[in-house]
C-alpha positions, 0 to 999 in steps of 0.5 A: 676281328674286323672293324665295324665299317669297311670300304666296299669294292663291288665287282660283277664276277669276283668273289674273295674267300678267306686265306686266298690271294686275289690280284686286282688292278685298280683304275677307277677314280673313286676306287683309287681314292678308296685304296689310298684311304685304306693304305693310310689306315688298316689296309682292309677293304671288303669284296662284294659281288654285284647283283646286277651288271647295270649301274646306269639306273642305280646312281653308282650304287647298284645292289650287292649281295649282303655277304662278302669277304674282307681282305687285307692289302698285302702288296700295292704297286702304284703306277705312273698314272694313278692306277694301282696293282694290288694283292688282297689276302682274304681274312674273314667273311662279313654281312652288310648291315647298312651303308654310309653316304657322303663318299665317292666310294661305298662304306658299309657297316658290317658284322664279321662272320668268323669261320671256326673249324671244330675238331669234328669238322676237321675230321670230316674235311679230312674224310671228304678230301679224297673225294674232292681231289678225285673229282678235281683230278677227273675234271682236269684229266677230261680237259687234257691237263695235269693235276694242279692242286698242291697236296700239302695245302691244309684242307680248309685252305684247299676248299677256299682256294678251289671255291675261288679259282675254279671256273665256276659261275659268280653266283655259284661262288657266291653261294659257296661263300654264303655256306655256313663254314668250311665243311658246308662249303666243301660239301657244296663244292663236291656237289658242284663238281659232280654237277659240272661233270655230269652236265658239261663233261669235257667242257669244264676246266679249272684254273691254277691255285696260287 
């Protein structure tokens, strides 16, 4: 269960998904402070996608999408000049219900959005997996690369890893994050892969899942 308030780390092009690892480089002063506070507490921060890249007219608090994903810091490497390299593991989606002021970084009031996979959904995910893998393999083949998805990864973890690591637009990833459950996300991912295959053909590429 997530705490009722968490610090936010908004970025313009990063969407975190449950049970997926995300390496980050922390260099801005306010987020160094956020990280030090998190490391002294529960190690949890919330990743959210910025709605706009222009922070100039937003007093440092530009609008963000209301649904994000909390991550726990599994590794933190302090660098000599105060910067950090960290690794987050996604743990649970959340919805922002409000924000506190008074700190250099943003603190949000949230409601957790746990994703419980029913037996029926697991059966349907297993049925859809070959279609998802076939679309992915075809896209990788068109790009002239080798298939790279690990066959032993559980179905729900594969869906979330692909949603995070495939070369999709940030808004496409955000739409997948906002899907209600992993089965809906899997269906959405299949639709996106089909669309990319039709529209962009050989120009679509994937990235490795870690």
